[in-house]
N, CA and C atoms of all chains as a GROMACS GRO file, in nm:
protein
  609
    1MET      N    1   7.352 -11.670   2.030
    1MET     CA    2   7.226 -11.712   1.963
    1MET      C    3   7.246 -11.697   1.814
    2GLU      N    4   7.221 -11.805   1.743
    2GLU     CA    5   7.241 -11.803   1.599
    2GLU      C    6   7.123 -11.735   1.532
    3GLU      N    7   7.152 -11.660   1.430
    3GLU     CA    8   7.046 -11.600   1.351
    3GLU      C    9   6.983 -11.708   1.264
    4SER      N   10   6.856 -11.694   1.239
    4SER     CA   11   6.790 -11.792   1.154
    4SER      C   12   6.845 -11.781   1.013
    5SER      N   13   6.849 -11.892   0.948
    5SER     CA   14   6.899 -11.895   0.810
    5SER      C   15   6.800 -11.823   0.721
    6PRO      N   16   6.848 -11.773   0.612
    6PRO     CA   17   6.758 -11.696   0.525
    6PRO      C   18   6.642 -11.782   0.477
    7SER      N   19   6.527 -11.718   0.470
    7SER     CA   20   6.409 -11.794   0.429
    7SER      C   21   6.425 -11.832   0.283
    8SER      N   22   6.392 -11.954   0.254
    8SER     CA   23   6.401 -11.998   0.115
    8SER      C   24   6.281 -12.085   0.086
    9SER      N   25   6.212 -12.051  -0.019
    9SER     CA   26   6.095 -12.131  -0.057
    9SER      C   27   6.144 -12.265  -0.108
   10PRO      N   28   6.069 -12.370  -0.086
   10PRO     CA   29   6.116 -12.505  -0.122
   10PRO      C   30   6.134 -12.520  -0.273
   11ASN      N   31   6.054 -12.447  -0.349
   11ASN     CA   32   6.063 -12.466  -0.494
   11ASN      C   33   6.125 -12.346  -0.562
   12ARG      N   34   6.223 -12.283  -0.494
   12ARG     CA   35   6.282 -12.164  -0.552
   12ARG      C   36   6.359 -12.200  -0.678
   13SER      N   37   6.328 -12.131  -0.782
   13SER     CA   38   6.404 -12.147  -0.905
   13SER      C   39   6.464 -12.012  -0.937
   14THR      N   40   6.596 -12.004  -0.941
   14THR     CA   41   6.659 -11.875  -0.956
   14THR      C   42   6.671 -11.835  -1.102
   15THR      N   43   6.648 -11.927  -1.194
   15THR     CA   44   6.655 -11.889  -1.335
   15THR      C   45   6.516 -11.905  -1.395
   16PRO      N   46   6.473 -11.810  -1.476
   16PRO     CA   47   6.340 -11.819  -1.535
   16PRO      C   48   6.341 -11.919  -1.648
   17THR      N   49   6.224 -11.971  -1.680
   17THR     CA   50   6.213 -12.059  -1.796
   17THR      C   51   6.216 -11.972  -1.920
   18PRO      N   52   6.314 -11.985  -2.006
   18PRO     CA   53   6.319 -11.899  -2.122
   18PRO      C   54   6.208 -11.938  -2.220
   19PRO      N   55   6.164 -11.847  -2.301
   19PRO     CA   56   6.056 -11.877  -2.395
   19PRO      C   57   6.093 -11.990  -2.491
   20THR      N   58   6.219 -11.988  -2.542
   20THR     CA   59   6.262 -12.097  -2.630
   20THR      C   60   6.404 -12.134  -2.589
   21LEU      N   61   6.434 -12.260  -2.580
   21LEU     CA   62   6.569 -12.303  -2.546
   21LEU      C   63   6.656 -12.296  -2.671
   22PRO      N   64   6.783 -12.253  -2.657
   22PRO     CA   65   6.869 -12.247  -2.776
   22PRO      C   66   6.900 -12.386  -2.825
   23VAL      N   67   6.884 -12.408  -2.952
   23VAL     CA   68   6.912 -12.540  -3.008
   23VAL      C   69   7.030 -12.535  -3.102
   24ASN      N   70   7.073 -12.414  -3.139
   24ASN     CA   71   7.192 -12.404  -3.223
   24ASN      C   72   7.272 -12.282  -3.182
   25GLU      N   73   7.387 -12.265  -3.250
   25GLU     CA   74   7.480 -12.159  -3.211
   25GLU      C   75   7.417 -12.020  -3.225
   26ASP      N   76   7.332 -12.005  -3.328
   26ASP     CA   77   7.272 -11.873  -3.353
   26ASP      C   78   7.184 -11.828  -3.239
   27GLN      N   79   7.110 -11.920  -3.187
   27GLN     CA   80   7.017 -11.883  -3.080
   27GLN      C   81   7.090 -11.865  -2.947
   28VAL      N   82   7.211 -11.920  -2.936
   28VAL     CA   83   7.287 -11.906  -2.812
   28VAL      C   84   7.316 -11.758  -2.784
   29ALA      N   85   7.349 -11.683  -2.889
   29ALA     CA   86   7.379 -11.540  -2.871
   29ALA      C   87   7.256 -11.466  -2.819
   30THR      N   88   7.140 -11.498  -2.875
   30THR     CA   89   7.017 -11.432  -2.830
   30THR      C   90   6.986 -11.470  -2.686
   31PHE      N   91   7.004 -11.596  -2.656
   31PHE     CA   92   6.977 -11.644  -2.521
   31PHE      C   93   7.073 -11.580  -2.422
   32ARG      N   94   7.200 -11.567  -2.462
   32ARG     CA   95   7.301 -11.505  -2.376
   32ARG      C   96   7.265 -11.359  -2.351
   33SER      N   97   7.220 -11.287  -2.455
   33SER     CA   98   7.178 -11.147  -2.438
   33SER      C   99   7.062 -11.137  -2.340
   34PHE      N  100   6.968 -11.230  -2.355
   34PHE     CA  101   6.853 -11.230  -2.264
   34PHE      C  102   6.899 -11.245  -2.120
   35PHE      N  103   6.989 -11.339  -2.095
   35PHE     CA  104   7.034 -11.361  -1.959
   35PHE      C  105   7.119 -11.246  -1.906
   36GLN      N  106   7.198 -11.185  -1.993
   36GLN     CA  107   7.277 -11.070  -1.950
   36GLN      C  108   7.186 -10.957  -1.907
   37THR      N  109   7.084 -10.931  -1.989
   37THR     CA  110   6.988 -10.827  -1.953
   37THR      C  111   6.917 -10.862  -1.822
   38TYR      N  112   6.878 -10.986  -1.807
   38TYR     CA  113   6.812 -11.032  -1.685
   38TYR      C  114   6.900 -11.006  -1.563
   39ASN      N  115   7.027 -11.042  -1.571
   39ASN     CA  116   7.118 -11.021  -1.457
   39ASN      C  117   7.141 -10.873  -1.430
   40ARG      N  118   7.148 -10.795  -1.536
   40ARG     CA  119   7.168 -10.651  -1.520
   40ARG      C  120   7.048 -10.586  -1.451
   41ILE      N  121   6.928 -10.625  -1.497
   41ILE     CA  122   6.807 -10.571  -1.435
   41ILE      C  123   6.802 -10.611  -1.288
   42SER      N  124   6.834 -10.737  -1.259
   42SER     CA  125   6.830 -10.783  -1.119
   42SER      C  126   6.922 -10.700  -1.032
   43GLU      N  127   7.045 -10.681  -1.079
   43GLU     CA  128   7.141 -10.607  -0.997
   43GLU      C  129   7.100 -10.461  -0.981
   44TYR      N  130   7.062 -10.397  -1.093
   44TYR     CA  131   7.028 -10.256  -1.088
   44TYR      C  132   6.905 -10.230  -1.002
   45CYS      N  133   6.800 -10.309  -1.022
   45CYS     CA  134   6.677 -10.287  -0.946
   45CYS      C  135   6.694 -10.325  -0.799
   46PHE      N  136   6.778 -10.423  -0.772
   46PHE     CA  137   6.807 -10.456  -0.632
   46PHE      C  138   6.876 -10.338  -0.563
   47ARG      N  139   6.975 -10.281  -0.629
   47ARG     CA  140   7.048 -10.169  -0.569
   47ARG      C  141   6.958 -10.048  -0.549
   48THR      N  142   6.866 -10.028  -0.644
   48THR     CA  143   6.781  -9.909  -0.637
   48THR      C  144   6.667  -9.925  -0.537
   49CYS      N  145   6.608 -10.044  -0.533
   49CYS     CA  146   6.481 -10.059  -0.462
   49CYS      C  147   6.490 -10.123  -0.323
   50VAL      N  148   6.595 -10.198  -0.297
   50VAL     CA  149   6.600 -10.271  -0.170
   50VAL      C  150   6.693 -10.200  -0.075
   51TRP      N  151   6.638 -10.160   0.038
   51TRP     CA  152   6.720 -10.087   0.133
   51TRP      C  153   6.707 -10.140   0.276
   52ASP      N  154   6.602 -10.215   0.304
   52ASP     CA  155   6.576 -10.258   0.442
   52ASP      C  156   6.630 -10.399   0.465
   53PHE      N  157   6.739 -10.407   0.542
   53PHE     CA  158   6.796 -10.538   0.573
   53PHE      C  159   6.768 -10.578   0.718
   54GLY      N  160   6.659 -10.525   0.771
   54GLY     CA  161   6.614 -10.566   0.904
   54GLY      C  162   6.531 -10.693   0.899
   55THR      N  163   6.498 -10.734   0.775
   55THR     CA  164   6.417 -10.853   0.756
   55THR      C  165   6.467 -10.928   0.632
   56PRO      N  166   6.462 -11.062   0.633
   56PRO     CA  167   6.511 -11.136   0.516
   56PRO      C  168   6.412 -11.142   0.399
   57SER      N  169   6.288 -11.094   0.420
   57SER     CA  170   6.192 -11.099   0.310
   57SER      C  171   6.164 -10.959   0.257
   58LEU      N  172   6.120 -10.954   0.133
   58LEU     CA  173   6.098 -10.825   0.069
   58LEU      C  174   5.976 -10.755   0.126
   59ARG      N  175   5.988 -10.624   0.140
   59ARG     CA  176   5.873 -10.544   0.183
   59ARG      C  177   5.783 -10.516   0.063
   60ALA      N  178   5.657 -10.481   0.092
   60ALA     CA  179   5.562 -10.454  -0.016
   60ALA      C  180   5.608 -10.336  -0.101
   61ARG      N  181   5.662 -10.235  -0.032
   61ARG     CA  182   5.710 -10.117  -0.104
   61ARG      C  183   5.826 -10.152  -0.197
   62GLU      N  184   5.912 -10.238  -0.149
   62GLU     CA  185   6.025 -10.281  -0.231
   62GLU      C  186   5.976 -10.361  -0.352
   63GLU      N  187   5.876 -10.444  -0.333
   63GLU     CA  188   5.823 -10.523  -0.444
   63GLU      C  189   5.761 -10.434  -0.550
   64ARG      N  190   5.685 -10.332  -0.505
   64ARG     CA  191   5.624 -10.239  -0.601
   64ARG      C  192   5.734 -10.168  -0.679
   65CYS      N  193   5.836 -10.125  -0.609
   65CYS     CA  194   5.949 -10.057  -0.674
   65CYS      C  195   6.014 -10.149  -0.776
   66LEU      N  196   6.030 -10.276  -0.742
   66LEU     CA  197   6.092 -10.371  -0.835
   66LEU      C  198   6.011 -10.386  -0.963
   67ASN      N  199   5.878 -10.396  -0.947
   67ASN     CA  200   5.792 -10.410  -1.066
   67ASN      C  201   5.809 -10.290  -1.158
   68ARG      N  202   5.804 -10.171  -1.098
   68ARG     CA  203   5.817 -10.048  -1.179
   68ARG      C  204   5.956 -10.038  -1.240
   69CYS      N  205   6.055 -10.073  -1.161
   69CYS     CA  206   6.194 -10.066  -1.210
   69CYS      C  207   6.214 -10.157  -1.330
   70THR      N  208   6.160 -10.278  -1.322
   70THR     CA  209   6.175 -10.374  -1.432
   70THR      C  210   6.107 -10.320  -1.559
   71SER      N  211   5.984 -10.271  -1.544
   71SER     CA  212   5.913 -10.218  -1.662
   71SER      C  213   5.987 -10.099  -1.721
   72HIS      N  214   6.033 -10.011  -1.635
   72HIS     CA  215   6.107  -9.893  -1.680
   72HIS      C  216   6.231  -9.932  -1.757
   73TYR      N  217   6.305 -10.026  -1.702
   73TYR     CA  218   6.432 -10.067  -1.764
   73TYR      C  219   6.407 -10.125  -1.902
   74LEU      N  220   6.301 -10.207  -1.912
   74LEU     CA  221   6.271 -10.270  -2.042
   74LEU      C  222   6.227 -10.166  -2.144
   75GLN      N  223   6.146 -10.070  -2.100
   75GLN     CA  224   6.104  -9.965  -2.193
   75GLN      C  225   6.222  -9.879  -2.236
   76MET      N  226   6.311  -9.855  -2.143
   76MET     CA  227   6.432  -9.780  -2.175
   76MET      C  228   6.515  -9.855  -2.278
   77THR      N  229   6.528  -9.985  -2.261
   77THR     CA  230   6.605 -10.067  -2.355
   77THR      C  231   6.542 -10.062  -2.493
   78LYS      N  232   6.409 -10.069  -2.495
   78LYS     CA  233   6.338 -10.063  -2.622
   78LYS      C  234   6.363  -9.930  -2.691
   79GLU      N  235   6.353  -9.821  -2.615
   79GLU     CA  236   6.371  -9.686  -2.669
   79GLU      C  237   6.513  -9.668  -2.723
   80ILE      N  238   6.609  -9.716  -2.645
   80ILE     CA  239   6.749  -9.706  -2.688
   80ILE      C  240   6.770  -9.784  -2.817
   81GLY      N  241   6.708  -9.901  -2.825
   81GLY     CA  242   6.719  -9.983  -2.946
   81GLY      C  243   6.663  -9.912  -3.068
   82HIS      N  244   6.547  -9.848  -3.051
   82HIS     CA  245   6.484  -9.776  -3.162
   82HIS      C  246   6.574  -9.661  -3.211
   83VAL      N  247   6.616  -9.578  -3.116
   83VAL     CA  248   6.694  -9.460  -3.153
   83VAL      C  249   6.828  -9.501  -3.212
   84PHE      N  250   6.887  -9.605  -3.154
   84PHE     CA  251   7.015  -9.654  -3.204
   84PHE      C  252   7.001  -9.704  -3.347
   85ALA      N  253   6.894  -9.782  -3.372
   85ALA     CA  254   6.873  -9.836  -3.506
   85ALA      C  255   6.848  -9.724  -3.606
   86GLU      N  256   6.771  -9.625  -3.565
   86GLU     CA  257   6.747  -9.510  -3.654
   86GLU      C  258   6.876  -9.436  -3.684
   87GLY      N  259   6.954  -9.415  -3.581
   87GLY     CA  260   7.081  -9.345  -3.600
   87GLY      C  261   7.173  -9.421  -3.692
   88GLN      N  262   7.180  -9.551  -3.675
   88GLN     CA  263   7.265  -9.634  -3.760
   88GLN      C  264   7.216  -9.630  -3.904
   89THR      N  265   7.085  -9.636  -3.923
   89THR     CA  266   7.027  -9.633  -4.057
   89THR      C  267   7.059  -9.500  -4.125
   90ASN      N  268   7.040  -9.391  -4.050
   90ASN     CA  269   7.070  -9.259  -4.107
   90ASN      C  270   7.217  -9.246  -4.144
   91LEU      N  271   7.300  -9.304  -4.060
   91LEU     CA  272   7.444  -9.298  -4.085
   91LEU      C  273   7.478  -9.372  -4.213
   92MET      N  274   7.413  -9.488  -4.232
   92MET     CA  275   7.442  -9.569  -4.350
   92MET      C  276   7.388  -9.504  -4.476
   93LEU      N  277   7.280  -9.426  -4.460
   93LEU     CA  278   7.221  -9.360  -4.576
   93LEU      C  279   7.289  -9.228  -4.608
   94GLY      N  280   7.392  -9.194  -4.542
   94GLY     CA  281   7.472  -9.077  -4.576
   94GLY      C  282   7.448  -8.960  -4.485
   95GLY      N  283   7.378  -8.980  -4.373
   95GLY     CA  284   7.360  -8.874  -4.277
   95GLY      C  285   7.262  -8.768  -4.321
   96ALA      N  286   7.157  -8.803  -4.403
   96ALA     CA  287   7.062  -8.704  -4.454
   96ALA      C  288   6.982  -8.642  -4.341
   97ALA      N  289   6.938  -8.727  -4.246
   97ALA     CA  290   6.860  -8.675  -4.133
   97ALA      C  291   6.928  -8.708  -4.002
   98ALA      N  292   7.060  -8.717  -4.008
   98ALA     CA  293   7.134  -8.760  -3.888
   98ALA      C  294   7.130  -8.652  -3.781
   99PRO      N  295   7.133  -8.692  -3.656
   99PRO     CA  296   7.139  -8.594  -3.546
   99PRO      C  297   7.273  -8.524  -3.547
  100PRO      N  298   7.284  -8.407  -3.492
  100PRO     CA  299   7.406  -8.326  -3.499
  100PRO      C  300   7.529  -8.395  -3.444
  101VAL      N  301   7.513  -8.481  -3.346
  101VAL     CA  302   7.631  -8.540  -3.284
  101VAL      C  303   7.697  -8.646  -3.368
  102VAL      N  304   7.626  -8.695  -3.473
  102VAL     CA  305   7.681  -8.802  -3.554
  102VAL      C  306   7.781  -8.744  -3.654
  103GLU      N  307   7.902  -8.798  -3.658
  103GLU     CA  308   8.004  -8.752  -3.752
  103GLU      C  309   7.972  -8.804  -3.891
  104PRO      N  310   7.981  -8.723  -3.995
  104PRO     CA  311   7.955  -8.772  -4.131
  104PRO      C  312   8.065  -8.868  -4.174
  105VAL      N  313   8.024  -8.972  -4.247
  105VAL     CA  314   8.120  -9.071  -4.292
  105VAL      C  315   8.200  -9.014  -4.407
  106LEU      N  316   8.318  -9.068  -4.430
  106LEU     CA  317   8.402  -9.023  -4.539
  106LEU      C  318   8.333  -9.052  -4.672
  107GLY      N  319   8.334  -8.953  -4.766
  107GLY     CA  320   8.277  -8.975  -4.896
  107GLY      C  321   8.136  -8.924  -4.908
  108SER      N  322   8.074  -8.878  -4.796
  108SER     CA  323   7.937  -8.827  -4.805
  108SER      C  324   7.942  -8.690  -4.869
  109GLU      N  325   7.834  -8.662  -4.950
  109GLU     CA  326   7.837  -8.538  -5.027
  109GLU      C  327   7.794  -8.417  -4.944
  110THR      N  328   7.694  -8.442  -4.858
  110THR     CA  329   7.645  -8.330  -4.780
  110THR      C  330   7.692  -8.341  -4.638
  111THR      N  331   7.726  -8.232  -4.579
  111THR     CA  332   7.766  -8.232  -4.438
  111THR      C  333   7.678  -8.138  -4.357
  112SER      N  334   7.554  -8.119  -4.409
  112SER     CA  335   7.466  -8.025  -4.340
  112SER      C  336   7.418  -8.085  -4.210
  113VAL      N  337   7.403  -8.004  -4.114
  113VAL     CA  338   7.358  -8.047  -3.981
  113VAL      C  339   7.213  -8.010  -3.968
  114ALA      N  340   7.131  -8.102  -3.923
  114ALA     CA  341   6.987  -8.078  -3.907
  114ALA      C  342   6.958  -7.975  -3.799
  115MET      N  343   7.202 -12.973  -2.579
  115MET     CA  344   7.168 -12.970  -2.436
  115MET      C  345   7.287 -12.920  -2.353
  116LYS      N  346   7.408 -12.962  -2.397
  116LYS     CA  347   7.527 -12.919  -2.324
  116LYS      C  348   7.545 -12.768  -2.335
  117LEU      N  349   7.507 -12.715  -2.453
  117LEU     CA  350   7.515 -12.571  -2.472
  117LEU      C  351   7.431 -12.498  -2.368
  118VAL      N  352   7.311 -12.550  -2.346
  118VAL     CA  353   7.220 -12.487  -2.250
  118VAL      C  354   7.279 -12.493  -2.110
  119GLN      N  355   7.337 -12.608  -2.075
  119GLN     CA  356   7.394 -12.623  -1.941
  119GLN      C  357   7.512 -12.529  -1.922
  120ASP      N  358   7.600 -12.521  -2.024
  120ASP     CA  359   7.715 -12.431  -2.014
  120ASP      C  360   7.670 -12.286  -2.000
  121LEU      N  361   7.566 -12.253  -2.076
  121LEU     CA  362   7.514 -12.117  -2.071
  121LEU      C  363   7.456 -12.087  -1.934
  122GLU      N  364   7.385 -12.183  -1.880
  122GLU     CA  365   7.325 -12.162  -1.748
  122GLU      C  366   7.433 -12.145  -1.642
  123ILE      N  367   7.540 -12.224  -1.652
  123ILE     CA  368   7.651 -12.210  -1.556
  123ILE      C  369   7.713 -12.072  -1.568
  124GLU      N  370   7.731 -12.028  -1.692
  124GLU     CA  371   7.789 -11.895  -1.714
  124GLU      C  372   7.701 -11.786  -1.652
  125MET      N  373   7.572 -11.798  -1.671
  125MET     CA  374   7.482 -11.697  -1.619
  125MET      C  375   7.473 -11.701  -1.467
  126MET      N  376   7.477 -11.819  -1.410
  126MET     CA  377   7.475 -11.829  -1.264
  126MET      C  378   7.602 -11.771  -1.204
  127THR      N  379   7.714 -11.792  -1.272
  127THR     CA  380   7.841 -11.736  -1.226
  127THR      C  381   7.834 -11.583  -1.229
  128ASP      N  382   7.778 -11.530  -1.336
  128ASP     CA  383   7.763 -11.385  -1.348
  128ASP      C  384   7.671 -11.331  -1.240
  129MET      N  385   7.562 -11.401  -1.218
  129MET     CA  386   7.467 -11.360  -1.114
  129MET      C  387   7.534 -11.360  -0.976
  130TYR      N  388   7.613 -11.460  -0.949
  130TYR     CA  389   7.683 -11.471  -0.821
  130TYR      C  390   7.779 -11.354  -0.802
  131ALA      N  391   7.849 -11.319  -0.909
  131ALA     CA  392   7.944 -11.207  -0.899
  131ALA      C  393   7.869 -11.076  -0.871
  132ARG      N  394   7.756 -11.056  -0.937
  132ARG     CA  395   7.679 -10.935  -0.915
  132ARG      C  396   7.620 -10.931  -0.774
  133LEU      N  397   7.575 -11.046  -0.728
  133LEU     CA  398   7.520 -11.056  -0.592
  133LEU      C  399   7.627 -11.020  -0.490
  134THR      N  400   7.746 -11.074  -0.508
  134THR     CA  401   7.857 -11.048  -0.416
  134THR      C  402   7.888 -10.898  -0.413
  135ASN      N  403   7.894 -10.840  -0.531
  135ASN     CA  404   7.925 -10.698  -0.542
  135ASN      C  405   7.818 -10.613  -0.474
  136ALA      N  406   7.692 -10.644  -0.502
  136ALA     CA  407   7.581 -10.566  -0.448
  136ALA      C  408   7.576 -10.575  -0.296
  137CYS      N  409   7.589 -10.694  -0.242
  137CYS     CA  410   7.580 -10.712  -0.097
  137CYS      C  411   7.703 -10.655  -0.026
  138HIS      N  412   7.815 -10.658  -0.092
  138HIS     CA  413   7.933 -10.595  -0.033
  138HIS      C  414   7.912 -10.445  -0.019
  139LYS      N  415   7.855 -10.384  -0.124
  139LYS     CA  416   7.830 -10.240  -0.120
  139LYS      C  417   7.723 -10.204  -0.017
  140LYS      N  418   7.622 -10.292  -0.004
  140LYS     CA  419   7.512 -10.262   0.087
  140LYS      C  420   7.550 -10.282   0.234
  141CYS      N  421   7.630 -10.383   0.261
  141CYS     CA  422   7.646 -10.428   0.400
  141CYS      C  423   7.781 -10.398   0.464
  142VAL      N  424   7.882 -10.376   0.382
  142VAL     CA  425   8.015 -10.360   0.440
  142VAL      C  426   8.064 -10.218   0.414
  143PRO      N  427   8.059 -10.131   0.516
  143PRO     CA  428   8.110  -9.995   0.494
  143PRO      C  429   8.261  -9.996   0.481
  144PRO      N  430   8.316  -9.905   0.404
  144PRO     CA  431   8.460  -9.908   0.377
  144PRO      C  432   8.546  -9.855   0.493
  145LYS      N  433   8.512  -9.898   0.613
  145LYS     CA  434   8.594  -9.861   0.729
  145LYS      C  435   8.632  -9.989   0.800
  146TYR      N  436   8.757 -10.026   0.785
  146TYR     CA  437   8.799 -10.158   0.833
  146TYR      C  438   8.878 -10.144   0.962
  147ARG      N  439   8.804 -10.157   1.074
  147ARG     CA  440   8.870 -10.146   1.204
  147ARG      C  441   8.935 -10.278   1.244
  148GLU      N  442   8.877 -10.385   1.195
  148GLU     CA  443   8.932 -10.517   1.227
  148GLU      C  444   8.920 -10.609   1.106
  149PRO      N  445   9.001 -10.715   1.102
  149PRO     CA  446   9.000 -10.800   0.983
  149PRO      C  447   8.876 -10.890   0.973
  150ASP      N  448   8.811 -10.922   1.086
  150ASP     CA  449   8.699 -11.015   1.081
  150ASP      C  450   8.569 -10.943   1.050
  151LEU      N  451   8.475 -11.019   0.993
  151LEU     CA  452   8.343 -10.966   0.964
  151LEU      C  453   8.270 -10.944   1.096
  152GLN      N  454   8.206 -10.827   1.110
  152GLN     CA  455   8.132 -10.801   1.233
  152GLN      C  456   7.999 -10.873   1.229
  153LYS      N  457   7.940 -10.885   1.349
  153LYS     CA  458   7.814 -10.958   1.363
  153LYS      C  459   7.703 -10.894   1.279
  154GLY      N  460   7.696 -10.761   1.287
  154GLY     CA  461   7.593 -10.688   1.211
  154GLY      C  462   7.612 -10.704   1.061
  155GLU      N  463   7.737 -10.697   1.017
  155GLU     CA  464   7.767 -10.716   0.874
  155GLU      C  465   7.729 -10.856   0.830
  156SER      N  466   7.757 -10.953   0.915
  156SER     CA  467   7.728 -11.092   0.883
  156SER      C  468   7.577 -11.114   0.867
  157VAL      N  469   7.501 -11.058   0.958
  157VAL     CA  470   7.354 -11.071   0.951
  157VAL      C  471   7.301 -10.999   0.827
  158CYS      N  472   7.358 -10.882   0.800
  158CYS     CA  473   7.315 -10.806   0.683
  158CYS      C  474   7.340 -10.884   0.555
  159ILE      N  475   7.457 -10.944   0.546
  159ILE     CA  476   7.491 -11.022   0.427
  159ILE      C  477   7.396 -11.139   0.411
  160ASP      N  478   7.367 -11.205   0.521
  160ASP     CA  479   7.275 -11.317   0.522
  160ASP      C  480   7.140 -11.277   0.460
  161ARG      N  481   7.089 -11.167   0.508
  161ARG     CA  482   6.959 -11.118   0.460
  161ARG      C  483   6.968 -11.063   0.318
  162CYS      N  484   7.081 -11.003   0.289
  162CYS     CA  485   7.101 -10.944   0.156
  162CYS      C  486   7.097 -11.053   0.050
  163VAL      N  487   7.163 -11.165   0.076
  163VAL     CA  488   7.164 -11.275  -0.021
  163VAL      C  489   7.024 -11.330  -0.040
  164ALA      N  490   6.952 -11.346   0.072
  164ALA     CA  491   6.815 -11.397   0.062
  164ALA      C  492   6.729 -11.305  -0.024
  165LYS      N  493   6.744 -11.175   0.000
  165LYS     CA  494   6.664 -11.078  -0.074
  165LYS      C  495   6.704 -11.073  -0.221
  166TYR      N  496   6.831 -11.082  -0.248
  166TYR     CA  497   6.876 -11.077  -0.387
  166TYR      C  498   6.820 -11.195  -0.466
  167LEU      N  499   6.824 -11.311  -0.405
  167LEU     CA  500   6.770 -11.429  -0.473
  167LEU      C  501   6.619 -11.415  -0.494
  168ASP      N  502   6.554 -11.355  -0.397
  168ASP     CA  503   6.410 -11.328  -0.409
  168ASP      C  504   6.382 -11.233  -0.525
  169VAL      N  505   6.461 -11.126  -0.528
  169VAL     CA  506   6.448 -11.027  -0.636
  169VAL      C  507   6.472 -11.093  -0.771
  170HIS      N  508   6.577 -11.173  -0.778
  170HIS     CA  509   6.613 -11.241  -0.903
  170HIS      C  510   6.498 -11.330  -0.951
  171GLU      N  511   6.438 -11.400  -0.857
  171GLU     CA  512   6.326 -11.488  -0.893
  171GLU      C  513   6.206 -11.408  -0.942
  172LYS      N  514   6.174 -11.300  -0.870
  172LYS     CA  515   6.056 -11.219  -0.907
  172LYS      C  516   6.075 -11.154  -1.044
  173ILE      N  517   6.193 -11.100  -1.068
  173ILE     CA  518   6.220 -11.036  -1.196
  173ILE      C  519   6.218 -11.141  -1.307
  174GLY      N  520   6.268 -11.259  -1.278
  174GLY     CA  521   6.263 -11.367  -1.376
  174GLY      C  522   6.120 -11.402  -1.415
  175LYS      N  523   6.034 -11.408  -1.316
  175LYS     CA  524   5.892 -11.439  -1.346
  175LYS      C  525   5.830 -11.327  -1.428
  176LYS      N  526   5.864 -11.203  -1.393
  176LYS     CA  527   5.807 -11.090  -1.467
  176LYS      C  528   5.856 -11.090  -1.612
  177LEU      N  529   5.983 -11.118  -1.631
  177LEU     CA  530   6.039 -11.121  -1.766
  177LEU      C  531   5.976 -11.233  -1.848
  178THR      N  532   5.957 -11.348  -1.784
  178THR     CA  533   5.894 -11.459  -1.854
  178THR      C  534   5.752 -11.423  -1.894
  179GLU      N  535   5.683 -11.356  -1.805
  179GLU     CA  536   5.546 -11.313  -1.833
  179GLU      C  537   5.543 -11.215  -1.950
  180ILE      N  538   5.636 -11.120  -1.948
  180ILE     CA  539   5.642 -11.021  -2.055
  180ILE      C  540   5.680 -11.086  -2.188
  181SER      N  541   5.774 -11.178  -2.183
  181SER     CA  542   5.819 -11.242  -2.307
  181SER      C  543   5.710 -11.330  -2.367
  182MET      N  544   5.628 -11.387  -2.284
  182MET     CA  545   5.516 -11.466  -2.336
  182MET      C  546   5.414 -11.373  -2.402
  183ARG      N  547   5.401 -11.254  -2.346
  183ARG     CA  548   5.300 -11.160  -2.394
  183ARG      C  549   5.345 -11.090  -2.522
  184ASP      N  550   5.474 -11.054  -2.525
  184ASP     CA  551   5.524 -10.973  -2.633
  184ASP      C  552   5.607 -11.058  -2.728
  185GLN      N  553   5.569 -11.074  -2.852
  185GLN     CA  554   5.635 -11.167  -2.943
  185GLN      C  555   5.772 -11.119  -2.984
  186ASP      N  556   5.786 -10.989  -3.003
  186ASP     CA  557   5.916 -10.940  -3.044
  186ASP      C  558   5.996 -10.887  -2.926
  187PHE      N  559   5.962 -10.930  -2.804
  187PHE     CA  560   6.038 -10.888  -2.686
  187PHE      C  561   6.182 -10.936  -2.697
  188GLN      N  562   6.198 -11.060  -2.739
  188GLN     CA  563   6.333 -11.117  -2.746
  188GLN      C  564   6.420 -11.041  -2.843
  189GLN      N  565   6.353 -10.989  -2.952
  189GLN     CA  566   6.432 -10.914  -3.049
  189GLN      C  567   6.486 -10.787  -2.985
  190ARG      N  568   6.400 -10.720  -2.908
  190ARG     CA  569   6.441 -10.595  -2.844
  190ARG      C  570   6.544 -10.622  -2.738
  191VAL      N  571   6.522 -10.724  -2.659
  191VAL     CA  572   6.616 -10.755  -2.551
  191VAL      C  573   6.749 -10.796  -2.612
  192GLY      N  574   6.745 -10.876  -2.717
  192GLY     CA  575   6.867 -10.917  -2.783
  192GLY      C  576   6.935 -10.798  -2.846
  193ALA      N  577   6.857 -10.707  -2.905
  193ALA     CA  578   6.913 -10.587  -2.967
  193ALA      C  579   6.972 -10.496  -2.860
  194GLY      N  580   6.902 -10.482  -2.748
  194GLY     CA  581   6.949 -10.396  -2.641
  194GLY      C  582   7.074 -10.451  -2.576
  195GLY      N  583   7.082 -10.583  -2.561
  195GLY     CA  584   7.198 -10.642  -2.496
  195GLY      C  585   7.314 -10.659  -2.592
  196GLY      N  586   7.283 -10.681  -2.723
  196GLY     CA  587   7.390 -10.710  -2.817
  196GLY      C  588   7.424 -10.594  -2.906
  197GLY      N  589   7.368 -10.480  -2.878
  197GLY     CA  590   7.406 -10.362  -2.957
  197GLY      C  591   7.332 -10.353  -3.088
  198GLY      N  592   7.218 -10.424  -3.100
  198GLY     CA  593   7.138 -10.408  -3.220
  198GLY      C  594   7.184 -10.493  -3.336
  199LEU      N  595   7.275 -10.585  -3.314
  199LEU     CA  596   7.327 -10.662  -3.426
  199LEU      C  597   7.264 -10.800  -3.436
  200ALA      N  598   7.203 -10.848  -3.324
  200ALA     CA  599   7.145 -10.982  -3.327
  200ALA      C  600   7.015 -10.981  -3.404
  201THR      N  601   6.997 -11.075  -3.493
  201THR     CA  602   6.873 -11.082  -3.569
  201THR      C  603   6.799 -11.209  -3.529
  202PRO      N  604   6.672 -11.198  -3.504
  202PRO     CA  605   6.595 -11.315  -3.461
  202PRO      C  606   6.575 -11.411  -3.576
  203SER      N  607   6.563 -11.536  -3.546
  203SER     CA  608   6.540 -11.638  -3.650
  203SER      C  609   6.392 -11.644  -3.686
   0.00000   0.00000   0.00000
């Protein structure tokens, strides 16, 4: 007895409509970053949230987990971006308020650790 | 337009590789008693692919919704994916 083929909605679109289509080389990098993040979130949240392969469709619990996972991941990315930018700025300004783990650049006058 | 198509092919290829990796980890235990795929593994893979595509679609819709809502979302996502060097136009 053959197993039924996986359920597929007739209008399934596996790629989201991006907010703006890239029209030049500069926007291609941004678009590529968006898609890389999208694929990473898909893989990570799938591995974390989906565990029941007794059915081809998602369970309600899995869907709730996916929503939370996606929001969490995006907030984490935002936080990492903020801290990274701050760290880079401090580094460029000579490490005045740099975190202890950041090595002082050559030529900086102060090497005090906060 | 060709740029968009090439980019989409690249992203679909990446998605396919991740899907393969994820379903292999979920459905195929690292104990190989025989060379052929077992019936249970085959069914699991079948369902795993369906679910992954479902997940991909749902996350895509959520991201689109968030990006419509948040104007500087793309800047953060681009910064997070590109190491903070991409600047929005």
